[in-house]
Each structure stands twice: as C-alpha cells, then as structure tokens.
Backbone as a ProteinNet text record, in pm:
[ID]
protein_1_A
[PRIMARY]
MGRIFEVRKSTMFARWDKMAKQFTRIGKEIDMAVKIAGPDPDNNSALRRCIINAKAVNMPKDRVDAAIKRAMGKDKTDYHEMLYEGYAPHGIALLVETATDNPTRTVANVRMHFNKGHGSLGTTGSVAFTFNRMGEFKIKNKNLNIEDLEFELIDYGLEEIGEDADGNIIIRTAYNEFGHMSKALEEKRIEVITAELTRIPTSAVELNEEQATEVLKLVDNLEQDEDVQKVYHNLK
[TERTIARY]
91	0.4	85.2	198.4	289.1	352.9	377.1	446.1	356.3	225	122.9	120.8	114.8	112.8	228.1	355.1	471.7	460.5	410.5	386.7	298.4	183.9	74	138	203.5	265	372.6	444.2	553.4	475.5	363.1	289.4	225.4	177.6	119.7	219.8	333	446.4	483.9	502.9	546.8	435.3	296.9	205.5	204.9	233.7	246.2	367.4	479.6	600.8	567.3	502.5	459.6	367.2	295.2	193.8	260.3	342.6	424.7	513.9	575.9	652.9	559.4	453	359	323.8	296.1	240.4	364.5	494.2	600.6	628.5	601.3	625.1	524.6	396.9	301.8	314.3	358.8	381	493.2	593.2	706.7	650.3	552	513.7	411.3	343	248.3	341.3	453.9	530.1	586.2	631.8	684.1	571.8	463.3	354.5	305.8	295.2	244.4	344.4	473.5	574.6	578.1	538.6	540.2	406.1	297.5	180.6	65.4	115.4	25.9	-55.4	-138.8	-197.2	-350.1	-394	-539	-554.4	-595.7	-599.4	-669.4	-774.3	-852.5	-767.6	-654.7	-558.7	-422	-422.8	-278.5	-305.1	-291.2	-306.9	-228.1	-89.6	-0.5	-59.2	-98.2	-177.8	-280.6	-377.6	-485.1	-444.8	-342.2	-295.4	-243	-168.8	-128.2	-248.4	-341.7	-476.5	-532.6	-546.5	-610.4	-540	-392.8	-298.3	-307.7	-333.3	-339.8	-467	-571.2	-698.4	-687.5	-592.2	-585.3	-503	-416.2	-355.8	-398.9	-536.1	-608.5	-516.3	-464	-387.2	-494.4	-503.5	-605.3	-593.8	-719.5	-732.1	-650.2	-651.6	-575.8	-429.3	-370.6	-242.5	-211.8	-290.7	-288.8	-290.5	-390.7	-398.8	-276.7	-229	-102.6	10.1	19.2	140.7	117.1	13.3	-14.3	34.7	-14.9	17.6	152.6	218.1	366.5	444.1	395.9	472.2	462.7	358.9	342	409.6	461.2	517.4	649.2	710.5	845.5	953.5	908	1009	1011.3	948.1	930.9	1075.1	1076.3	1187.3	1199	1311.8	1304.4	1367.3	1282.6	1325.6	1358.9	1467.8	1504.6	1496.4	1439.3	1414	1549.6	1584.8	1715.2	1698	1747	1723.4	1867	1866.4	1985	1970.1	2068.7	2068.7	2169.7	2137.8	2239.3	2189.8	2262.5	2234.3	2224.9	2128.4	2121.3	2208.7	2209.3	2287	2225.6	2298	2249.4	2190.9	2245.5	2223.5	2091.5	2013.3	1880.4	1905.4	1830.1	1849.3	1751.5	1802.6	1728.4	1718.2	1623.1	1614.3	1549	1606.7	1569.9	1530.6	1426.3	1363.1	1374.6	1430.7	1440.4	1382.6	1346	1315.7	1399.8	1483.1	1587.1	1601.2	1632	1684.8	1840.5	1897.6	2041.3	2095.9	2112	2176.7	2300.2	2377.9	2506.5	2480.1	2384	2350.1	2272.5	2189.6	2109.9	2199.1	2305.4	2374.2	2457.9	2515.1	2596.2	2510.2	2374.8	2295.8	2257.3	2232.1	2186.8	2314.1	2422.3	2561.7	2566.4	2542.8	2556.9	2466.5	2333.4	2247.6	2283.4	2342.2	2384.2	2502.3	2585.3	2716	2676.4	2596.4	2542.6	2477.1	2394.7	2323.5	2376.9	2523.7	2600.1	2556.3	2517.9	2493.2	2584.9	2560.5	2663.4	2578.6	2610.4	2556.5	2619	2538.6	2576.4	2573.9	2612.3	2629.9	2494.8	2466.6	2355.8	2332.1	2224.2	2195.4	2247.3	2281.8	2348.1	2216.6	2111.9	2003.4	1860.5	1840.4	1723.7	1660.5	1743	1707.3	1635.4	1652.2	1558.4	1431.7	1380.9	1254.1	1173	1053.6	963.9	899	897.1	826.6	682.4	581.9	449.5	370.8	243.1	149.7	56.3	32.8	-57.2	-181.2	-292.2	-426.8	-468.9	-516.7	-600	-726.4	-833.2	-970	-1057.9	-1170.4	-1251.6	-1340.8	-1340.5	-1416.6	-1574.5	-1648.9	-1782.3	-1869	-1849.9	-1920.9	-1866.2	-1759.9	-1697.3	-1678	-1696	-1648.6	-1526.9	-1424.5	-1279.2	-1256.9	-1333.6	-1304.4	-1362.3	-1503.4	-1549.3	-1484.9	-1425.9	-1350.5	-1217.3	-1160.3	-1031.7	-1063.5	-1180.5	-1225.5	-1253.5	-1314.1	-1342.1	-1224.2	-1113.3	-991	-887.4	-906	-784.4	-746.5	-823.8	-795.9	-734.1	-723.7	-668.4	-535	-471.1	-333.3	-325.3	-435.6	-429.1	-320.3	-237.3	-133.1	-153.1	-193.9	-222.3	-340.5	-405.7	-533.9	-535.8	-563.2	-586.3	-640.3	-649.6	-682.8	-577.2	-583.7	-491.4	-551.2	-477.8	-531.4	-652.6	-670.4	-801.1	-922.8	-902.8	-1012.7	-1020.4	-927.8	-925.9	-884.5	-904.5	-867.2	-729.2	-636.7	-512.9	-502.2	-490.5	-472.7	-318.7	-259.9	-123.6	-121.9	-41.2	-34.5	108.6	132.3	276.2	294.8	415.7	434.5	383.5	401.8	350.7	185.3	125.3	-32.4	-83.2	-9.6	-75.9	-193.5	-151.4	-264.5	-380.1	-353	-465.5	-567.7	-500.1	-581	-644.1	-570.9	-643.3	-756.4	-749.8	-874.8	-971.4	-947.7	-1052	-1136.3	-1054.4	-1130.5	-1204.2	-1166.6	-1240.6	-1372.5	-1353	-1474.3	-1579.5	-1524.7	-1620	-1664.4	-1610.3	-1660.3	-1627.8	-1512.4	-1461.4	-1381.1	-1409.6	-1342	-1211.2	-1095.6	-969.2	-920.1	-856.6	-801.3	-678.8	-574.1	-445.5	-409.4	-319.4	-279	-125.9	-42.6	112.4	181.3	292.6	381.6	485.9	503.5	570.8	689.9	772.7	858.5	842.4	815.4	791.5	919.2	979.5	1091.9	1061	1124.3	1117.7	1124.1	1187.3	1196.1	1222.6	1169.4	1198.4	1295.9	1373.4	1460.1	1418.7	1415	1377.2	1487.5	1469.6	1572.4	1509.4	1591.8	1530.4	1498.8	1437.9	1386.6	1501.1	1590.6	1709.7	1759.8	1791.6	1846.7	1741.9	1614.1	1517.8	1495.4	1512.8	1491.5	1615	1728	1856.3	1826.2	1767.9	1737.4	1644.1	1534.3	1419.8	1452.4	1554.5	1598.2	1668.2	1740.6	1804.9	1705.8	1598.4	1493.3	1414	1384.5	1330.5	1415.4	1532.9	1624.1	1617.5	1640	1625.3	1492.7	1379	1251.5	1226.6	1299.9	1300.1	1369.5	1453.1	1536	1449.7	1473.8	1363.8	1372.5	1482.7	1478.2	1424.3	1399.7	1362.6	1220.8	1160.1	1030.8	981.4	1044.9	1014.9	1141.6	1118.1	1221.4	1171.8	1235.6	1185.5	1287.9	1243.6	1343.2	1276.8	1367.4	1320.5	1318.4	1300.3	1286.4	1160.5	1137.9	1026.8	932.4
-120.2	5.9	126.9	117.2	235.5	264.9	149.3	166.7	223.8	211.4	245.8	399.7	441.1	570.2	654.8	591.4	660.1	693.1	587.2	599.5	722.3	714.7	822.3	959.4	965.9	1087.8	1153.5	1052.7	1086.9	1153.3	1084.4	1124.6	1258.8	1283	1414.8	1525.7	1505.5	1607	1629.4	1526.3	1547.3	1644.3	1615.6	1693.3	1842.7	1856.2	1994.4	2064.3	1995.2	2047.5	2098.5	2003.9	2045.1	2171.2	2164	2285.8	2416.9	2402.2	2514.3	2570.7	2477.3	2508.8	2589.1	2535.8	2598.1	2738.9	2757.3	2876.9	2983.8	2944.2	3018.1	3065.1	2970	2987.1	3097.2	3075.2	3156.8	3304	3304	3442.2	3534.8	3448.4	3522.6	3561.3	3488.9	3519.7	3649.8	3663.8	3764.1	3894.2	3871.7	3983.8	4049.2	3968.7	4017	4070.4	4017.3	4051.2	4188.1	4214.8	4354.7	4449.6	4418.5	4524.8	4565.3	4484.6	4511.9	4587.4	4533	4601.7	4647.5	4654.6	4695.9	4585.5	4635.3	4541.1	4502.4	4558.3	4531.3	4437.5	4314.9	4193.8	4233.5	4339.2	4357.5	4425	4489.7	4546.5	4501.3	4369.7	4302.6	4159.5	4114.7	3981.2	3874.8	3919.9	3831	3793.4	3899.1	3887	3796.4	3805	3733.3	3575.5	3554.8	3422.7	3369	3442.5	3407.9	3369.1	3449.3	3420.6	3304.9	3268.4	3142.9	3014	3031.9	2924.8	2904.4	3021.5	3012	2936.4	2953.7	2878.7	2737.3	2698.8	2559	2481	2538.9	2470.1	2508.2	2551.8	2598.1	2700.8	2778.4	2893.1	2992.8	3008.1	3089.6	3235.4	3276.1	3436.5	3534.8	3514.1	3613.5	3620.1	3493.5	3487.8	3556.2	3538.1	3606.5	3761.9	3790.2	3955.1	3997.7	3918.6	3961.8	3971.7	3879	3871.8	4000.6	4032.9	4155.8	4276.5	4284	4404.7	4417.9	4298.1	4293.8	4353.8	4310.9	4351.5	4506.8	4572.2	4715	4793.7	4717.5	4775.3	4836.8	4919	4970.1	4875.9	4767.6	4671.7	4547.7	4570.1	4454.6	4392.3	4276.1	4202.2	4211.6	4240.1	4249.8	4113.9	4045.4	3906.3	3944.3	3855	3848.6	3716.1	3717.8	3588.1	3548.2	3422.2	3365.8	3234.9	3206	3071.8	3008.2	2876.9	2808.1	2685.6	2640.2	2534.4	2426.2	2306.4	2207.7	2064.4	1968.2	1820.1	1751.1	1657.2	1562	1437.5	1338.9	1206.4	1171.8	1084.3	1031.1	1111.5	1239.6	1330.2	1400	1399.7	1460.8	1602.7	1690.8	1831.8	1887.6	1979	2053.1	2194.3	2251	2396.1	2439.8	2517.9	2554.6	2696	2742	2876.9	2917.6	3024.9	3056.4	3203.4	3245.2	3377.1	3419.5	3497.4	3516.1	3649.4	3669.2	3806.2	3811.9	3693.6	3671	3577.6	3632.1	3553.4	3459.1	3516.9	3444.3	3316.6	3333.5	3202.4	3110.4	3153.6	3075.6	2989.1	3060.5	2987.3	2879.1	2914.3	2809.1	2695.1	2722.1	2606.2	2524.6	2586.3	2513.1	2434.8	2490.4	2405.9	2300.8	2307.2	2207.7	2094.4	2130.7	2014.7	1944.8	2007.7	1941.2	1852.8	1893.4	1825.5	1685	1720.4	1599.6	1504.8	1550.6	1443.7	1397.7	1422.7	1372.2	1427.1	1558.5	1643.4	1734.5	1835.5	1934.2	2053.3	2177.2	2303.5	2362.2	2393	2424.4	2592.7	2645.7	2787.9	2837.8	2961.2	3020.4	2970.9	2919.5	2887.9	2746.8	2663.3	2526.4	2423.7	2457.9	2371.8	2432.1	2577.4	2622.1	2602.5	2600.4	2578.8	2443.7	2344.4	2216.8	2236.3	2339.3	2356.9	2472.9	2470.6	2565.6	2619.6	2763	2830.3	2845.1	2805.9	2809.3	2860.9	2888.7	2904.8	2778.6	2747	2618.3	2647.1	2614.9	2626.5	2488	2463.7	2364.7	2404.8	2335.3	2385.1	2271.5	2283.9	2179.1	2122.5	2001.6	1952.1	1929.1	2045.2	2043.2	2001.1	1873.6	1832.4	1910.9	1963.3	2019.7	1932.7	1984.7	1897.2	1944.2	1863.3	1924.1	1967.1	1902.2	1940	2071.7	2100.1	2229.1	2332.3	2294.8	2383	2433.7	2340.9	2368.3	2464.7	2451.4	2535.1	2671.6	2671.4	2815.7	2883.2	2815.9	2866.4	2901.8	2860.2	2853.9	2986.8	3093.6	3226.1	3295.5	3243.8	3293.6	3245.7	3186.5	3140	2984.6	2913.9	2770.2	2686.8	2617.1	2526.2	2383.5	2355.9	2211.5	2201.6	2103.5	2068	1925.9	1890	1736.6	1730.6	1597.9	1585	1526.7	1551.3	1475.8	1355.5	1291.6	1175.5	1187.1	1294.9	1322.5	1388.4	1382.9	1434.2	1571.3	1648.8	1793.6	1832.5	1940.8	1978.3	2056.2	2025.4	2111.3	2186	2310.8	2404.2	2461.6	2465	2534.9	2625.1	2736.1	2842.3	2885.1	2960.3	3008.8	3098.1	3141	3220.1	3357.9	3420.4	3554.2	3569.6	3443.8	3439.9	3415.8	3398.3	3360.7	3467.2	3591.5	3691.5	3697.1	3662.3	3657.8	3552.7	3427.9	3310.1	3334.6	3374.5	3405.5	3496.9	3606	3698.7	3621.8	3537.7	3476.2	3368.9	3295.9	3220	3278.3	3391	3482	3519.9	3574.4	3629.1	3524.8	3400.7	3288.8	3205.3	3261.9	3203.2	3064	3024.7	2885.8	2892.1	2790.9	2782.9	2729.8	2828.5	2782.5	2738.5	2611.9	2553.1	2618.1	2598.9	2655.4	2720.4	2835.6	2902.8	2923.4	2868.1	2880	2905.5	2994.2	2984.6	2868.4	2784.1	2650.7	2637.4	2530.3	2499.7	2355.4	2329	2186.1	2135.3	2028	1970.8	1942.2	1977.7	1933.2	1795.6	1717.2	1576	1512.4	1382.7	1332.9	1225.9	1186.2	1086.6	978.4	853.4	737.1	671.2	654.3	579.6	457.3	376.7	257.4	314	219.8	283.7	325.5	253.7	284.1	430.8	438.8	572.7	677.8	655.7	762.7	795.6	707.4	735.2	816.8	793	898	1046	1043.9	1184	1261.1	1191.7	1233.8	1289.3	1219.7	1259.8	1392.8	1413.2	1559.2	1656.9	1613.8	1705.9	1741.8	1648.3	1676.4	1750.2	1723.1	1807.4	1952.8	1974.4	2109.5	2183.9	2112.8	2167.8	2207.7	2126.5	2158.5	2284.1	2342	2452.9	2571.2	2656.2	2771.4	2879.6	2879.2	2981.5	2932.4	2809.4	2742.9	2738.4	2800.4	2805.7	2683.4	2652	2527.3	2475.5	2327.8	2265.8	2181.5	2196.2	2126.1	2039.7	1935.2	1824.6	1753.5	1681.8	1627.1	1454	1419.4	1273.2	1225.6	1117.9	1085.9	1002.5
0.1	-4.7	3	78.5	82.2	-43.2	-128.6	-249.5	-344.1	-343.4	-428.8	-398.5	-295.2	-238.2	-294.3	-282.9	-333.7	-484.4	-568.7	-712.2	-734.2	-661.7	-680.5	-651.5	-545.2	-496.1	-603.7	-653.2	-750	-865.3	-920.1	-1042.7	-1016.6	-887	-852.3	-863.3	-796.1	-804.8	-941.1	-1031.9	-1164.9	-1242	-1218.6	-1269.5	-1222.7	-1093.3	-1044	-1107.6	-1119.7	-1179.9	-1326.7	-1399.2	-1545.3	-1550.2	-1458.9	-1446.5	-1413.1	-1319.6	-1268.4	-1396.6	-1465.5	-1577.6	-1686.3	-1716.3	-1816.1	-1771.9	-1639.9	-1590.1	-1598.1	-1574.4	-1584.8	-1735.7	-1818.4	-1977.5	-2023.8	-1984.9	-2046.1	-1971	-1840.8	-1778.3	-1847.6	-1887.7	-1966.6	-2098.6	-2173.9	-2297.6	-2276.8	-2179	-2140.4	-2135.2	-2041.3	-2016.1	-2152.9	-2245	-2369.2	-2457	-2464.6	-2540.4	-2501.2	-2367	-2313.9	-2341.2	-2336.9	-2363.1	-2505.3	-2593.5	-2749.8	-2784.4	-2720.3	-2772.3	-2668	-2538	-2439.4	-2375.9	-2274.7	-2195.6	-2226.9	-2328.7	-2384.9	-2470.4	-2446.5	-2550.1	-2672.7	-2663.4	-2780.9	-2893.2	-2851.4	-2941.7	-2927.7	-2888.3	-2867.7	-2914.6	-3036.8	-3081.7	-3018.2	-2973.9	-2916	-2777.6	-2701.8	-2563.6	-2570.8	-2681.1	-2679.7	-2695.6	-2772	-2790.9	-2663.8	-2575.8	-2447.6	-2347	-2357.2	-2274	-2318.8	-2439.1	-2484.8	-2439.4	-2447.3	-2402.9	-2252.3	-2182.9	-2041.8	-1986.4	-2071.5	-2035.7	-2073	-2160.6	-2215.8	-2107.9	-2012.3	-1915.5	-1777.4	-1774.3	-1656	-1568.7	-1625.8	-1551.8	-1483.4	-1365.1	-1309.4	-1364.1	-1361	-1429.4	-1339.6	-1203.5	-1126.9	-1150.3	-1204.3	-1225	-1356.2	-1440.3	-1587.6	-1558.8	-1480.7	-1455.1	-1368.9	-1290.6	-1216.2	-1308.8	-1408.3	-1501.3	-1588.3	-1631.9	-1725.8	-1625.2	-1490.3	-1420.8	-1395.5	-1376.3	-1350.7	-1466.9	-1588.2	-1725.2	-1723.2	-1655.9	-1662.8	-1560.8	-1464.2	-1340.8	-1345.9	-1258.9	-1267	-1233.6	-1151.5	-1115	-1209.1	-1336.3	-1431.4	-1466.1	-1498.9	-1556.8	-1714	-1763.8	-1904.2	-1960.4	-2033.1	-2091.1	-2226.7	-2286.3	-2400.2	-2469.4	-2583.8	-2660.2	-2716	-2708	-2734.9	-2814.6	-2917.6	-2984	-3000.1	-2952.2	-2948.5	-3041.5	-3126.3	-3199.7	-3180.1	-3205	-3179.9	-3210.1	-3187.9	-3214.7	-3085.2	-3089.3	-2969.3	-3014.8	-2936.7	-2986.3	-3104.6	-3185.1	-3322.7	-3427.5	-3420.6	-3534.8	-3536.8	-3416.2	-3408.9	-3399.9	-3491.2	-3471.5	-3353.2	-3280.2	-3182.4	-3188.7	-3176.8	-3163.3	-2999.5	-2945.4	-2804.2	-2813.8	-2763.1	-2767.9	-2612.4	-2587	-2445	-2426	-2298.5	-2263.2	-2127.4	-2128.4	-2009.7	-1983	-1867.4	-1815	-1800.8	-1828.1	-1819.1	-1918.9	-2029.1	-2146.1	-2116.5	-2037.8	-1999.1	-1917.8	-1822.5	-1752.3	-1838.1	-1928.3	-2010	-2102.5	-2182.2	-2273.6	-2199.3	-2085.1	-1997.2	-1960.2	-1916.7	-1884.3	-2006.8	-2117.3	-2234	-2286.5	-2273.6	-2316.3	-2221.2	-2084.8	-2003	-2028	-2053.9	-2097.3	-2219.5	-2326.8	-2430.5	-2402.9	-2322.1	-2298.1	-2225.5	-2107.9	-2024.4	-2112.8	-2211.8	-2287.9	-2414.3	-2414.3	-2530.8	-2648.5	-2650	-2767.8	-2787.6	-2891.5	-2908.5	-2940.9	-2884.7	-2910	-3043.5	-3138.2	-3268.5	-3273.4	-3393	-3420.8	-3480.1	-3488.8	-3534.4	-3688.8	-3724.9	-3863.7	-3894.4	-3792	-3829.5	-3829.2	-3761.6	-3756.3	-3795.3	-3778.4	-3795.8	-3937.7	-4036.7	-4175.3	-4195.4	-4114.4	-4135.6	-4065.3	-4007.9	-3963.8	-4045.4	-4049.6	-4092	-3982	-3977.6	-3872.4	-3913.4	-3839.6	-3870.5	-3752.6	-3779.6	-3690	-3679.2	-3556.3	-3529.2	-3434.5	-3476.2	-3393.1	-3368.9	-3244.6	-3227.6	-3189.9	-3263	-3241.5	-3205.5	-3131.6	-3090.1	-3226.1	-3240.5	-3363.5	-3318.8	-3320.6	-3300.2	-3417.9	-3450.2	-3571.4	-3704.1	-3694.9	-3819.1	-3924.1	-4047.8	-4172.7	-4213.8	-4203.6	-4228	-4379.3	-4470.8	-4617.5	-4626.4	-4568.3	-4578.8	-4516.9	-4395.3	-4317.7	-4384.6	-4461.7	-4536.5	-4652.2	-4723.5	-4834.6	-4772.5	-4660.6	-4589.5	-4535.8	-4503.2	-4454.1	-4548.9	-4655	-4755.1	-4785	-4797.1	-4825.1	-4705.4	-4589.1	-4469.4	-4435.8	-4530.6	-4504.3	-4470.1	-4485.1	-4435.6	-4517.8	-4463.8	-4541	-4503.7	-4387.9	-4341	-4248.7	-4263	-4168.2	-4152.2	-4026.3	-3992.3	-3851.5	-3801.3	-3667.1	-3588.5	-3445.4	-3357.5	-3294.2	-3206	-3159.4	-3068.8	-3019.3	-2934.2	-3029.7	-3146	-3248.6	-3257.8	-3195.3	-3229.2	-3354.9	-3421.7	-3552.3	-3530.8	-3617.5	-3617.3	-3743.9	-3727.2	-3851.2	-3838.1	-3957.9	-3973.3	-4079.3	-4052.2	-4149.2	-4158.2	-4261.4	-4261.7	-4162.9	-4097.2	-3994.6	-4006.8	-4134.4	-4142.4	-4163.8	-4176.4	-4183.8	-4038.5	-3953.8	-3800.3	-3763.7	-3767.3	-3731.6	-3823.2	-3936.7	-4042.3	-4001.1	-3973.6	-3945.9	-3807.9	-3711.8	-3590.4	-3592.3	-3661.8	-3685.2	-3750.5	-3856.9	-3913.9	-3846.2	-3748.4	-3647.7	-3556.8	-3516.6	-3411	-3495.9	-3598.5	-3668	-3698.7	-3725.7	-3747.9	-3636.3	-3517.3	-3376.4	-3360.6	-3423.8	-3392.1	-3272.5	-3189.2	-3052.2	-3067.9	-3036.2	-3028.5	-2890.3	-2883.7	-2770.5	-2745.1	-2837.3	-2830.4	-2952.9	-2948.9	-3058.3	-3047.9	-3130.1	-3099.6	-3237.3	-3220.9	-3314.8	-3302.3	-3392.3	-3374.1	-3483.6	-3469.1	-3567.8	-3611.6	-3738	-3785.2	-3867.7	-3827.3	-3914.8	-4045.8	-4143.6	-4283.2	-4324.3	-4233.1	-4230.7	-4089.4	-4091.3	-3953.1	-3964.3	-3836.4	-3836.6	-3749.5	-3783.7	-3706.9	-3639	-3499.4	-3438.2	-3352.8	-3300.8	-3227.2	-3089.1	-3011.3	-2889.7	-2778.2	-2783.4	-2690.2	-2721.9	-2854.6	-2911.9	-2894.8	-2913.3	-2901.1	-2757.9	-2655.3	-2521.2	-2472.6	-2531.6	-2494.7	-2552.2	-2668	-2714.5	-2637.7	-2603.2	-2539.9	-2381.6	-2329.1	-2205	-2209.6	-2314.9	-2322.3	-2357.3	-2428.2	-2457.9	-2332.6	-2246	-2115.9	-2015.3	-2015	-1929.4	-1985.8	-2104.9	-2153.7	-2116.8	-2135.9	-2108.5	-1966.3	-1868.5	-1731.3	-1678.9	-1773.1	-1738.2	-1738.9	-1643.7	-1599.4	-1717	-1796.1	-1895.8	-2041.9	-2058.9	-2170.8	-2177.3	-2307.8	-2345.4	-2411.2	-2522.5	-2604.4	-2670	-2674.7	-2742.3	-2873.1	-2979.5	-3109.3	-3150.1	-3211.9	-3260.1	-3383.5	-3464.2	-3581.2	-3554.4	-3437.6	-3415	-3451.8	-3525	-3574.3	-3465.6
[MASK]
++++++++++++++++++++++++++++++++++++++++++++++++++++++++++++++++++++++++++++++++++++++++++++++++++++++++++++++++++++++++++++++++++++++++++++++++++++++++++++++++++++++++++++++++++++++++++++++++++++++++++++++++++++++++++++++++++++++++++++

C-alpha cells in the first residue's frame, strides 16, 4: 500500500511541476507581449494568444491578470528571446527557444544540458534551416466537416489541416499568416483551444527505442530549465 502511495505521490508532483513550468512559460510570454503592444488584449493579438493558451493549461485568471500588471510595473523584468541550435545524440536536430533576463546564465545552462546529454551546441544557422516556422491552432471539432473547413479557410493562409489523436482539428499556417488566421477564426466564432507559433521539421529521423530514449532524455532536461520556453526536434 505504501508503494502505491509513493507512485501516486510521484505522479502528482510531476503533474504539479509540469503545470508550474507551463505557468512560468506563459507568464514570460505575457510579459513580452504586453511590452510590445500594451495590456489590452483587444488591441494586442499576441496577448490574446497568451490568454487562450493560459486557459488551455488551467492557469487561473488572477495569475494572468497579475502577469499583465507585473509587465506594466516599474520593477518589471526584461526578458530577451534567444534561440539556440544544436544536435542531440544520433544526429537529431534540436532548436531551443528561451526567454531570459540573463543570457550569460542561459547559454551556460543550455550548453551544460547538451554536454551532459551527449549532444553538441551548434552555431547560429546550423539547424534552424531544417525547420519551418509556422502558426498552429488547435480547435474543438464540434461536428465540423474538415473538407468544408479547409475550403473556408484557404484564403486566410491555411497550409495544413488534420486531426490529432484526441479528435481535435489542427490548423497550420505560414508564420506571417498567423494573425490573419487568428482573426478569421475569431470572426467565424470557431473555438480555439491553443494558438502557437511553432517550428515543424522538414523531415524526420527514425531511431530505435534505446536511441530515442537517449534523445528524449536530453529534450526533457532542456524543457525543465527555467529559461527554456520550447524545444523542437526532428525525431520521428
């Protein structure tokens, strides 16, 4: 009985850690969005995207409001977006997006994770060209016909459409069409679960289970770093 409790407790703590990481990531995104275009989501599409994603991870409204207020305050933290490129073991390409108030600390930590994970931190441009930067929307499939929806959204920058494992509809656009599609979905009153700027690999590499586990361990360690926002890879 004690062993079962320990397993459940470990799972619970892992869930809390993941939630805390998500809240921190969104809080930084809110901070940067407010600094760019102000605290009014009606006039700030990036902030609207942050609020949508906050709801998706059950981030309390008071924490969202506090993040917006903090971004406007005199004691606000200045975050800088930094992109790091490199390789995991077995030639898997990695892109690491960070938001940091201390780039020196961040690059040292990212390099440490790569080294410990038997990877290598690369130079600017060494990996990014193997990924396409795209906008990605997840929407609820409320009896929507995908073919009809595809035809309806083609003029708003739609490039890819399909379903995920949970039956939600995934829509992808070119990076510069993100705002166009976001506005179209709002006007058509289509419920958006998440809205992200993401990076999609142009090709994927398949590894055996042992090799893939080694790569994913490095990815997980990077994702746990306090300065890391997202990690992208081309592992199949």
